[in-house]
N, C-alpha and C positions, 0 to 999 in steps of 0.2 A: 367634600371641601368646596366643590364647584357650586352646590346648592346654597352653601353658606355665603359664598361670594355673591351669588345672585340675590339672596335675601338682603344682605347688607347694601347692595347696590340699589335695590328697590326701596329700602328704608331711607337711604340718602336722598334719592330722587324725590320721594314722597315728602321728606322733610323740607327740601328746598322749595317744592311747590307750595307747601303749607306756609312757609315763611313769606313767600312772595304774595300769596293771597292775604295774609295778615298785614303785610306792608301796604298793599293796595287799599285794603279796608281802612287802615289807620290814616292813610293819605286822604281817602274820601271823607272820613270823619273830620279831619282837620280842615279841609276845604269847605265842607258843608257848615261847620261851626263858624267859620270866618265869614261866609257869605250870607247865610240866613238863619243861623242858630236853631236848628230843629230840636236840639236837646238843650234843656235848661238844667243846670246843676242846682240842687236844692241846698240852701245854706240856712240851717236852723231846724229846730225840733217842734215848731208850732203845730205841725200836722202829724206828729207822732201818734199812733203807730202806723197809720196808713202810708204816710210818706215820711221818710227819715232824712236826717242830715246826710249829705253826699249821695243821695239817690239822684237819678236823672229823670226828667219828665219830658214827655212830648206834649206840646200845647197846640191844639188845633182851633181854628176859627169856629165860632158858634154864633148862631142867630139868637137874638133875645127871645124869640118865640119858642125856642127849643130848650130854654133853661128850666131846670127843675130844682126844687129844694133838695139838698144833698149832693148836688154837682160840685166838683172841685174846680175852681176857676182861678185864673191868673189875672192880676191887674197891677197897674203902677201904684206904688205907695203915694198917697196924696201928701204925706208929711215929708217924705224923703224922695225927691225926684230921681228917676232913673233906676230905682230899686223895684223889682217885681215881687209881689206877695202872692203866695198860693194858699188859698183858704177855701173852706166849704161854705156854700150858700145855706143860711139858716132861715131866711125869710125874704120875701119879695113883695114890693108894693108898686102899684101904678100911681104915679103922681102926674101933675100937669106937664112936667118936663119930660116924662117918659118913665120907663121901668127903672127902679132903683133896687139894689140888693143889699142885704145885710149879710156879712160874712163873719166866720169865726174859725180859728185854728182848732183842730180836734183836741190838742193838748192844752188849749187856753181855757181859763175858767169863764171868761166873759167874751161876748161878741166884740168885733172891732168897733172903735169909737166913732166911726163914720159910715155913711151909706155910700155905695158906689153906683153911679149910673151904669146901666147895662151896656150903653154904647162906649164906655171907657174900658171894657174888658179886653185884655190881650187875647183871651181864649179860654178854652176848657181843657183840663188835663185829661188826655185820652189814654196815655200809657205811662206807667211808672216802671223804671228800670232800676231795681235795687243795686246800690253801690256803684252804678255806672259812672257817677260823678267823680269817683276816685280816679278811674281810668281817664276820663276826659281832662281832669285837672292835671294828671300826670303827662298826657300827650302835649299839653301846652308848655311844659317845661323843656329846656334844652336837652336834658338827659333823656327825657321820655321820647322826644322826637328822634334823637340819635339811636336809641335802643329799638324803638318800634318801627322806624322808617328807614333810617340810613343803614343800619347793620344788615337787615334782610336784603336790601338792594345790593349792598356790597357783597354779601354771600352769593347772590345770584350772579353778579358779574364775575366773581372768582370762579364759580362753577362753570360758567360759559367760557371763560378764558382757558381754563384747564381742559375743558372738553375740546375746544378748538386746537390747543397746543398738542394734545395727544393724538389728534387726527393727523397732524403734520409730522410727528416723529416716526421712526422706523417701527415695524411691528414688534420687535423683541424688546424695545426700550419702554420704560414706564409701565412695567407689568402690574405692579400693585395699584397704581392710579387708574390704569385701564380697567381693572376688575371693580374698583369702587364706582366708577361712573359708567359702567356697562359698555365699554368699548372692547371688543374682543377681535 
């Protein structure tokens, strides 16, 4: 019976630690997204099957000298300001004004109807995180924040308060709770 109590106690402590690590990671993602948006959520299927709707991508800076045909790049839509497009480079040309690139979505039949100057690129897609956009969008909702951040922190506080309380009570009292949180 005592080994079962110890196993349950270790399981509970491990669970609390994992919840706290998860809450800290979720807080870090929320803060990082607000400050410098390291992850961009993909909306649309123009790059299907390589990059799908609700995937998240990490976009890194790239020098025009290091661009190659086949690279997936991000740039602001010249027709709709503020919207980022993620497409693959299909050709590059040196013009008087500098390097311009022609892009195309993998799922699109034709290249984009405009050329993009290389100096207007937001960057190059370096990592694709499948379906991570679903989690990022969920974290931005009030219920996602409550479930992923507030609840784990509340459980930690509950655990710490119960641990503190049980240290204050007499040794014979609170036997079941003492066994759960390893105070004997």
